[in-house]
C-alpha positions as CSV (number, residue, x, y, z in Angstrom):
1,M,162.7,42.9,70.7
2,M,162.9,39.4,71.3
3,L,166.2,39.7,72.0
4,K,165.6,42.2,74.5
5,I,163.0,39.9,76.3
6,Q,165.2,37.0,76.3
7,M,168.0,38.9,78.0
8,L,165.8,40.0,80.6
9,K,164.3,36.2,81.0
10,Y,168.1,35.3,81.5
11,S,168.7,37.8,83.9
12,C,165.6,36.9,86.2
13,L,167.1,33.2,86.1
14,R,170.8,34.3,87.1
15,S,169.6,35.9,90.0
16,L,167.4,32.7,91.1
17,I,169.8,29.6,90.4
18,Q,172.2,30.4,93.7
19,E,169.0,30.7,96.1
20,S,168.1,27.7,98.3
21,K,166.1,24.6,97.4
22,N,162.3,25.1,97.5
23,T,159.9,22.5,99.3
24,S,157.2,23.3,97.7
25,F,154.8,24.6,95.3
26,P,153.1,27.8,95.9
27,S,149.9,26.4,94.5
28,L,148.5,22.9,94.2
29,K,144.8,22.6,92.3
30,Q,142.6,20.1,90.7
31,T,140.7,20.0,87.7
32,D,138.5,17.1,85.8
33,A,140.0,16.3,82.5
34,G,139.2,13.6,80.6
35,L,139.5,10.5,82.4
36,L,141.1,12.6,85.4
37,N,140.4,14.5,87.9
38,V,143.8,15.7,87.9
39,G,145.9,17.5,90.6
40,Y,148.7,19.9,89.3
41,A,150.8,22.7,90.7
42,E,150.6,26.3,89.3
43,A,153.1,29.2,88.8
44,G,153.4,32.4,87.0
45,P,151.4,34.6,85.7
46,A,148.0,33.2,84.3
47,D,148.4,35.2,80.8
48,G,151.8,33.8,80.1
49,P,153.1,31.5,77.7
50,A,152.2,27.9,79.2
51,V,154.8,25.4,79.9
52,I,153.6,21.7,80.7
53,L,156.6,19.8,82.9
54,L,156.0,16.3,83.1
55,H,157.6,13.7,85.2
56,G,158.6,10.4,85.0
57,W,158.8,7.0,87.2
58,P,159.4,7.3,89.6
59,Y,159.1,10.8,90.3
60,D,156.3,13.3,90.5
61,I,155.7,17.1,90.1
62,Y,158.5,17.7,93.3
63,S,161.4,17.0,90.1
64,F,160.2,20.5,89.3
65,V,160.2,22.4,92.5
66,D,163.0,24.0,91.5
67,V,162.5,24.5,87.8
68,A,158.7,26.4,88.1
69,P,160.0,29.3,89.8
70,L,162.8,30.5,87.5
71,L,160.3,30.0,84.6
72,A,157.7,31.9,86.6
73,A,160.4,34.8,87.3
74,A,160.3,34.8,83.6
75,G,157.1,35.6,83.0
76,Y,155.5,31.6,82.2
77,R,152.6,29.8,83.1
78,V,154.1,26.7,84.4
79,I,151.5,23.3,84.6
80,V,152.7,21.0,86.6
81,P,150.6,17.5,86.4
82,Y,150.5,14.5,88.8
83,L,150.2,11.6,86.0
84,R,147.6,8.9,86.2
85,G,148.5,7.0,89.2
86,Y,150.5,9.3,90.8
87,G,149.8,11.9,93.7
88,T,146.2,13.6,94.1
89,T,145.6,12.7,90.6
90,R,142.3,10.1,90.1
91,F,140.1,8.6,87.9
92,L,136.5,9.8,87.8
93,S,135.5,6.5,87.1
94,S,136.4,3.0,89.4
95,E,135.2,1.7,85.7
96,T,138.1,3.3,83.9
97,F,140.5,0.7,83.1
98,R,143.6,1.5,84.4
99,N,145.8,1.9,81.5
100,G,149.4,2.9,81.4
101,Q,150.0,2.8,77.4
102,P,152.4,5.8,76.5
103,A,149.6,7.2,74.0
104,V,146.7,7.2,76.8
105,V,148.9,9.0,79.2
106,A,149.6,11.7,76.3
107,L,145.8,12.4,75.8
108,D,145.7,13.0,79.4
109,I,147.4,15.8,79.0
110,I,145.6,17.3,75.8
111,A,143.0,16.8,77.8
112,L,144.3,19.0,80.7
113,M,145.3,21.8,78.1
114,D,141.9,21.8,76.7
115,A,140.5,22.0,80.2
116,L,142.5,24.3,81.1
117,K,142.2,26.9,78.1
118,I,145.6,26.4,76.8
119,E,145.9,26.1,72.6
120,K,149.8,25.4,72.4
121,A,152.3,25.1,75.2
122,I,156.3,24.6,75.3
123,L,156.4,20.7,76.9
124,A,159.3,19.5,78.8
125,G,159.8,16.1,80.2
126,F,162.2,13.1,81.3
127,D,161.6,9.7,81.8
128,W,158.1,9.1,81.2
129,G,157.4,12.9,81.0
130,G,160.2,13.0,77.9
131,R,158.9,10.1,76.0
132,I,154.6,12.1,76.7
133,A,156.1,15.0,75.5
134,D,157.6,13.6,72.6
135,D,154.8,12.1,71.5
136,I,152.4,14.7,71.9
137,A,155.3,16.7,69.3
138,V,154.2,14.2,66.7
139,L,150.7,13.5,67.7
140,W,149.3,16.9,67.9
141,P,151.8,19.4,66.8
142,E,149.8,22.0,66.7
143,R,149.6,22.3,70.8
144,C,153.1,21.7,71.1
145,K,154.9,24.8,70.5
146,A,158.4,23.4,71.3
147,L,160.0,20.9,73.0
148,V,162.4,20.3,75.8
149,S,163.3,16.1,76.2
150,V,165.7,14.3,78.9
151,S,167.2,11.8,76.6
152,G,166.0,12.6,73.8
153,Y,164.0,10.6,71.2
154,L,161.6,8.2,73.3
155,I,159.0,7.1,70.5
156,G,158.7,3.5,70.0
157,G,156.7,0.4,69.7
158,Q,155.9,-3.1,71.3
159,A,157.4,-4.4,68.0
160,A,160.8,-2.6,68.7
161,N,160.8,-3.6,72.4
162,K,160.8,-7.4,71.3
163,A,164.3,-7.3,69.3
164,P,166.3,-8.6,72.4
165,L,169.6,-6.3,73.2
166,P,172.7,-7.1,74.3
167,P,173.4,-8.4,77.9
168,K,174.8,-5.4,80.2
169,A,171.8,-3.8,78.4
170,E,169.5,-6.4,78.9
171,L,170.6,-6.1,82.6
172,Q,169.7,-2.1,82.9
173,W,166.1,-2.7,82.4
174,W,166.0,-5.5,85.0
175,Y,162.8,-4.1,86.8
176,Q,161.1,-4.4,83.8
177,F,161.4,-8.0,84.1
178,Y,161.0,-8.4,87.1
179,F,157.3,-6.2,86.7
180,A,156.6,-9.0,84.3
181,T,155.8,-11.2,86.7
182,E,153.1,-11.3,89.5
183,R,155.6,-11.6,92.2
184,G,157.3,-8.7,90.8
185,R,153.9,-6.7,90.9
186,D,153.3,-8.0,94.8
187,G,156.8,-6.7,95.4
188,Y,156.6,-3.5,94.2
189,D,152.9,-2.9,95.7
190,K,154.4,-4.5,99.1
191,Y,158.3,-2.6,98.8
192,R,157.2,0.7,96.4
193,H,158.9,3.5,98.7
194,D,162.2,0.8,98.9
195,F,162.2,-0.2,95.1
196,S,161.7,3.4,94.2
197,K,164.5,4.7,96.2
198,L,166.9,2.4,94.7
199,I,165.9,3.1,91.5
200,W,166.8,6.7,92.1
201,Q,170.5,5.8,93.4
202,I,171.1,3.9,90.3
203,A,169.4,5.9,88.4
204,S,171.6,9.3,89.3
205,P,174.5,7.5,91.6
206,K,176.4,11.1,91.8
207,W,172.9,12.3,93.5
208,N,173.4,12.6,97.6
209,F,169.6,13.6,97.9
210,D,168.6,13.6,101.7
211,D,165.3,11.9,102.6
212,A,163.5,14.9,103.3
213,T,163.5,15.1,99.4
214,F,163.1,11.4,98.1
215,D,160.0,10.5,101.3
216,R,158.3,14.3,99.4
217,S,157.9,12.8,96.4
218,A,157.0,9.0,97.9
219,E,154.1,10.5,98.6
220,S,152.8,10.2,95.5
221,F,153.0,6.4,95.2
222,D,150.3,5.9,97.2
223,N,147.9,6.4,95.0
224,P,145.7,3.8,94.6
225,D,146.1,3.3,91.1
226,H,150.1,3.6,91.4
227,V,150.6,0.2,91.2
228,A,148.1,-0.5,88.6
229,I,149.3,2.0,85.9
230,V,153.2,1.0,86.4
231,I,152.6,-2.7,85.8
232,H,150.5,-2.3,82.8
233,N,152.8,0.4,81.3
234,Y,155.8,-1.8,81.6
235,R,153.6,-5.1,80.3
236,W,152.2,-3.2,77.4
237,R,156.3,-2.3,76.5
238,L,157.1,-6.0,76.0
239,D,153.5,-7.4,74.5
240,L,152.8,-8.9,77.8
241,A,149.6,-6.7,78.0
242,E,146.6,-5.0,75.9
243,G,146.3,-1.9,75.7
244,E,142.7,-0.5,74.4
245,P,142.0,-1.0,70.9
246,K,140.5,2.5,70.6
247,Y,144.1,3.6,70.8
248,D,145.7,1.3,68.3
249,D,145.8,4.1,65.8
250,L,147.4,6.2,68.1
251,E,150.0,3.5,69.0
252,R,150.6,2.3,65.2
253,R,151.4,6.1,64.3
254,L,154.2,6.2,67.1
255,A,155.6,2.4,66.1
256,A,156.4,4.3,63.0
257,S,158.7,6.8,64.8
258,P,157.9,9.6,62.9
259,V,160.3,12.6,63.0
260,I,159.3,15.5,65.2
261,T,159.3,18.4,63.6
262,V,159.0,21.3,66.4
263,P,161.9,23.3,67.5
264,T,163.6,21.3,70.4
265,I,166.7,21.1,72.6
266,T,167.7,17.8,73.9
267,L,169.0,16.9,77.5
268,E,171.2,14.3,78.6
269,G,172.9,14.0,82.5
270,D,176.5,13.2,81.9
271,A,175.8,10.5,85.0
272,N,172.5,9.2,83.5
273,G,172.5,6.1,85.6
274,A,169.2,4.5,83.2
275,P,168.9,3.4,80.7
276,H,169.1,6.0,77.5
277,P,170.2,6.1,74.0
278,D,173.3,7.7,72.9
279,P,172.4,11.4,71.6
280,S,173.9,10.5,68.0
281,A,171.8,7.9,67.7
282,Y,168.7,10.3,67.4
283,A,169.9,13.9,66.7
284,K,168.1,12.6,63.3
285,K,164.8,12.3,64.4
286,F,164.3,15.8,64.9
287,S,163.8,18.1,61.7
288,G,163.0,21.2,63.3
289,K,165.5,23.6,64.8
290,Y,167.6,21.6,67.0
291,V,170.2,21.3,69.3
292,H,171.9,18.4,72.4
293,R,173.2,19.6,75.3
294,T,174.7,17.4,78.0
295,V,174.6,18.7,81.5
296,T,178.1,18.0,83.8
297,G,179.1,18.4,86.7
298,G,177.9,14.4,88.0
299,V,174.2,14.8,86.9
300,G,172.0,11.4,86.7
301,H,168.4,10.8,85.4
302,N,166.4,13.2,87.5
303,L,168.4,16.2,85.7
304,P,165.1,18.7,86.3
305,Q,165.8,18.2,89.7
306,E,169.4,18.2,89.8
307,A,170.1,20.3,87.7
308,P,167.2,22.9,87.2
309,D,169.0,26.3,86.1
310,A,170.1,24.3,83.2
311,F,166.9,22.7,82.6
312,A,165.4,26.1,83.2
313,K,167.4,27.3,80.7
314,A,166.9,24.8,77.7
315,V,163.1,26.3,78.2
316,I,163.6,29.6,77.7
317,D,166.2,29.1,74.8
318,V,164.0,26.9,72.9
319,D,161.2,29.2,73.3
320,A,163.0,31.6,71.1
321,Y,163.9,29.0,68.2
């Protein structure tokens, strides 16, 4: 029976892959969850197995605009949230610290799952979203049915980030050092759209996205908390900004680089221009059923938007593990 179900899902996927790109989601919603009022897209049957798709920086839910309908057609309930500091997601209180540290953003997703009464979901993401999915898989494995992570194992802590890298590797993180300065914060605030477009071009050098595609996502960066969250995230990584003590235990657990036990497929584009580890460096960090796939054809960092069929297929495949 499981084989027949998977074959049906593959058939639906193949029939949709060649359709024109989507420019919108069928349903955009808001819900209070934890510290936030979260904006999110939803697609697929309400009683289908849940999949949560997690975007990165500087991207937004439109990274999954072509993935969501593929998964919805295969019978999944697809949830695509704006992270804190993006799109229509807002803090419920003006007094809440605008915290971008990784464990806190992962907690946002757990709160969203609680709000939507989702006990367990397949988690799939890239960039910040890949790290969030990885974090949830180790901190709350009972909530993660399976995992799809672009660039693999992205869990770390402040201590690990203190070690210097070879010069070419440090150069790839130029924006992180820029954000460490007040000039960088002001520059990102003033030029956030131009800055983000530059990151898109560097991270996906062979992806010829048009202005309309970028502009749809760039609207999310006008969120009033966007700059504060982004700057805090990157400064926290370098131990240049403090987090909140109540999350210290979670960060200590993540800093220990724990093994991920849930079934996992990791993905990498063959033309990823953003900093990323070699798959051989993290293969042993996955102790459950595990497969790595390199997606070819000039695919860069924004893999779900550049290769939605490969991303959706990974979600369907890992569900069968």
